[in-house]
C-alpha positions in Angstrom: -22.3 -11.6 18.3 -21.9 -10.5 21.7 -20.6 -7.0 22.2 -17.2 -7.7 23.1 -15.6 -5.3 20.8 -13.7 -3.1 23.5 -12.0 -6.4 25.0 -11.1 -7.7 21.6 -9.4 -4.3 20.5 -7.5 -4.0 24.0 -6.1 -7.6 23.3 -5.0 -6.6 19.8 -3.4 -3.6 21.1 -1.3 -5.8 23.5 -0.1 -8.2 21.0 0.5 -5.8 18.0 0.8 -2.3 19.6 -2.0 -1.1 17.1 -4.7 1.0 19.0 -7.9 0.4 17.0 -9.8 2.5 19.7 -8.3 5.6 17.8 -10.2 4.7 14.6 -13.8 5.5 14.1 -15.6 2.8 16.1 -18.6 2.4 13.9 -16.7 1.8 10.7 -13.9 -0.4 12.4 -16.3 -2.5 14.2 -18.5 -3.2 11.3 -15.4 -4.0 9.2 -14.0 -6.4 12.0 -17.4 -8.1 12.6 -17.7 -8.7 8.8 -14.2 -10.4 8.6 -14.8 -12.5 11.8 -18.0 -13.9 10.2 -16.3 -14.5 6.9 -13.7 -16.7 8.6 -16.5 -18.8 10.2 -16.8 -17.5 13.8 -19.5 -15.8 15.8 -17.7 -14.5 18.9 -14.9 -12.1 19.3 -13.1 -14.4 22.0 -13.1 -17.4 19.5 -11.6 -15.4 16.6 -9.0 -13.7 18.9 -7.7 -17.3 20.1 -7.8 -18.5 16.5 -5.4 -15.5 15.3 -3.3 -15.4 18.6 -2.2 -19.0 17.7 -0.8 -18.4 14.3 1.4 -15.1 13.1 0.1 -15.7 9.6 -3.6 -15.5 10.7 -2.8 -12.5 12.6 -1.0 -10.9 9.8 -4.0 -11.5 7.5 -6.3 -9.9 10.0 -4.1 -6.8 10.1 -3.6 -6.7 6.3 -7.5 -6.8 6.0 -7.8 -3.8 8.2 -5.1 -1.6 6.8 -5.7 -2.4 3.1 -5.8 0.7 0.8 -6.6 0.5 -2.7 -5.0 3.3 -4.6 -4.0 4.3 -8.0 -1.3 6.4 -9.6 -2.2 10.2 -9.8 -5.4 9.8 -7.9 -7.6 12.8 -8.3 -5.5 14.2 -11.3 -6.6 17.8 -11.0 -5.1 17.9 -7.4 -1.8 16.7 -9.0 -2.0 19.4 -11.6 -2.3 22.0 -8.8 0.7 20.3 -7.2 2.7 20.5 -10.2 1.8 24.0 -11.3 1.4 25.9 -8.3 2.6 24.2 -5.1 6.0 22.8 -6.3 7.4 25.9 -8.2 7.4 28.0 -5.0 8.9 25.2 -2.9 11.6 24.6 -5.6 12.3 28.3 -5.8 13.2 28.3 -2.1 15.0 25.0 -1.5 17.7 23.4 -3.3 16.8 20.0 -2.1 13.2 18.9 -1.4 12.2 16.2 1.2 8.9 14.7 0.6 7.0 12.2 2.9 4.1 10.0 1.7 2.9 9.1 5.0 0.4 6.3 4.2 1.7 4.9 1.1 -0.1 1.6 0.7 1.5 -0.2 -2.0 3.5 2.6 -3.4 1.4 4.3 -6.1 1.6 7.6 -4.3 5.2 8.1 -3.7 6.1 6.8 -7.1 3.6 9.2 -8.7 5.6 11.9 -6.8 8.9 10.6 -8.4 7.3 10.4 -11.8 6.1 14.1 -11.4 9.6 15.2 -10.5 10.8 13.4 -13.7 8.2 15.3 -15.7 9.3 18.7 -14.4 13.1 17.8 -14.3 13.9 18.4 -10.9 16.4 15.9 -9.5 17.2 17.1 -6.1 14.6 15.2 -4.0 14.5 12.5 -1.1 11.2 10.8 -0.9 10.2 8.8 2.2 7.2 6.6 2.0 5.7 5.0 5.2 2.8 2.7 6.0 1.7 0.5 8.9 1.3 -2.6 6.7 4.5 -4.6 6.1 3.0 -6.5 3.2 1.9 -3.5 1.3 5.4 -2.0 1.7 6.7 -5.3 0.3 4.3 -4.9 -2.7 5.4 -1.2 -3.1 9.2 -2.3 -3.4 8.1 -4.8 -6.0 6.5 -2.1 -8.0 4.0 -4.1 -10.0 0.6 -2.9 -11.0 -2.3 -3.7 -13.0 -3.5 -1.6 -16.0 -6.4 0.2 -14.0 -4.0 1.3 -11.4 -1.6 2.9 -13.9 -4.4 4.4 -16.0 -3.8 8.1 -14.9 -0.1 7.9 -15.7 0.6 10.1 -18.9 1.5 7.9 -21.8 5.1 9.3 -22.3 5.9 8.6 -18.7 4.2 5.2 -18.9 6.5 4.1 -21.8 9.6 5.4 -20.4 9.4 4.3 -16.7 7.3 1.2 -16.9 7.9 -2.3 -18.3 4.9 -3.9 -19.5 4.4 -7.8 -19.2 0.9 -9.0 -20.3 -1.6 -7.1 -18.2 0.9 -5.7 -15.6 3.3 -2.9 -15.5 6.6 -2.8 -13.5 8.0 0.4 -12.5 11.7 0.7 -13.4 14.5 0.7 -11.0 15.4 4.2 -11.8 12.1 5.3 -10.1 12.1 2.6 -7.4 15.6 3.8 -6.3 14.1 7.3 -5.7 11.8 6.2 -2.8 12.8 4.9 0.7 10.2 2.7 2.3 9.8 2.3 6.0 7.0 0.9 8.5 5.7 3.6 10.5 2.6 3.8 12.6 1.1 7.4 12.5 -0.6 6.9 15.9 2.5 5.9 17.8 5.9 6.2 16.0 8.1 9.4 15.8 7.6 11.4 12.7 10.6 12.5 10.4 11.6 16.1 10.6 12.7 18.8 7.9 10.0 17.7 5.4 8.9 20.2 2.8 5.8 18.4 1.4 3.7 15.8 3.3 1.1 13.8 1.6 -1.5 12.0 3.8 -4.4 11.3 1.5 -7.5 9.2 2.2 -6.5 7.8 5.5 -7.5 10.2 8.1 -11.2 9.7 7.5 -10.8 6.5 9.4 -9.4 8.1 12.5 -11.3 9.7 15.4 -11.2 13.3 16.0 -8.6 12.9 18.8 -6.3 10.9 16.6 -6.6 13.4 13.8 -5.9 16.3 16.1 -2.7 14.5 17.3 -1.4 13.8 13.7 -2.1 17.3 12.3 0.0 18.6 15.2 2.8 16.2 14.7 2.9 16.9 11.0 3.1 20.7 11.9 6.4 19.6 13.7 7.6 17.6 10.7 7.3 20.3 8.3 9.8 23.2 7.4 8.7 26.6 8.0 7.6 26.8 4.2 6.4 23.2 4.2 3.0 22.1 2.9 0.5 19.5 3.8 -1.5 17.7 1.0 -4.5 15.8 2.2 -7.2 13.7 0.5 -10.4 14.8 -1.4 -12.7 13.9 1.6 -10.3 15.5 4.2 -10.4 19.2 4.1 -9.3 20.5 7.6 -11.9 22.6 9.4 -10.2 25.6 11.1 -6.6 24.8 10.0 -5.2 27.6 12.0 -5.9 25.6 15.1 -3.3 23.3 14.1 -0.7 26.0 12.7 -1.8 25.9 9.0 -3.5 28.1 6.5 -5.2 27.0 3.2 -3.5 28.1 0.1 -5.7 25.7 -2.3 -8.3 23.2 -1.7 -6.4 20.2 0.0 -3.2 22.0 0.4 -2.3 23.6 3.7 0.9 25.8 4.4 2.5 25.7 7.8 2.5 29.0 9.7 5.9 29.3 11.3 6.0 30.1 15.0 
């Protein structure tokens, strides 16, 4: 395969608005070339013509790039810290909490947040869940998951808030209605404001340092003065003070007000 990667991602940016140059090149290039060959093509240009002619093919390609396999209460020990140490302080200072799951994939994370608030019996919440992948958002709205994905959900919550059908679990409307889903590109779109807790877990590892720098600063502007950023288990921030945060626990960063 001739090295036409740069030309290819520039063309993709023109027709989709997604700038793949802000993702780590080695990982993204390997992922794209694997997909191109799987579809029977050897050259970027041939594959580009193939997907440009058909919106469904283009969508399939973008879905492949943005797919994010997740599960409820991923890394349970971190959710325990959120429940026992982070949320009590936020609740003590705010009558209403605004939470943003910033790369929500198919909804496991924001629904986990909603279930957690049911567990601690705090009702005054607004949960925004965003992702770049419209198909993932549609799956999130449906709220149907296999047994493996809901394995970490406590049994009492699973019995109360899921409907089991064969090997699948559908989350009940009471929980679905607590989450507002919206398409958002972290690299280009405006961020919401007045957020008390941002979850951005297991997505920034795919971005370049330049892109991560920009996102951390935009998260800062999104957070309230007592707001907290919750990142993934492979995404600890080096020198968080550079972006206006300080570490309160592993993977949890509090905003330093100006």
